C-alpha positions in Angstrom: 127.0 96.2 241.7 127.2 98.0 245.0 124.1 97.9 247.2 123.9 101.7 247.4 123.6 102.0 243.6 120.5 99.8 243.6 118.4 102.3 245.6 115.0 103.5 244.1 115.2 107.2 243.7 111.4 107.8 243.3 108.4 105.7 242.6 107.2 105.4 239.0 104.3 107.7 238.0 102.0 104.7 237.7 102.5 103.9 241.4 102.8 107.5 242.6 99.6 108.6 241.0 97.7 105.3 241.0 94.6 106.7 242.8 94.3 109.5 240.2 94.9 107.2 237.2 92.3 104.7 238.5 89.7 107.5 239.0 90.4 108.7 235.4 89.9 105.1 234.1 86.6 104.8 235.9 85.3 108.2 234.7 86.6 107.9 231.2 83.8 107.4 228.6 85.6 108.7 225.5 87.0 106.4 222.8 90.5 105.1 223.4 93.1 104.6 220.7 94.2 101.0 220.2 96.6 100.0 223.0 95.7 102.9 225.3 94.2 102.6 228.7 92.8 106.2 228.7 91.3 108.4 226.1 93.3 111.4 224.9 91.0 113.7 226.9 91.7 111.8 230.1 95.4 111.9 229.3 95.2 115.7 229.0 93.3 115.9 232.3 96.1 113.8 233.9 98.7 116.2 232.6 97.0 119.5 233.2 94.9 118.6 236.3 91.2 118.9 237.1 88.7 116.4 238.6 87.7 112.8 237.8 84.6 112.1 239.8 85.4 113.2 243.4 89.2 112.8 243.0 91.3 115.9 242.4 93.8 115.3 239.6 97.0 117.2 240.5 
């Protein structure tokens, strides 16, 4: 494999939005389905945007 083909095109969402995801985890008080790290409400907030504590979710 050529070295140029092994280039990362963009960071994964988990790394790119790590601060926002961590803020959502800390503020999340709703029940989480088995195997989930966030509740469905927090997932929706991550997708649509809003605030989690003092962090703006974009």
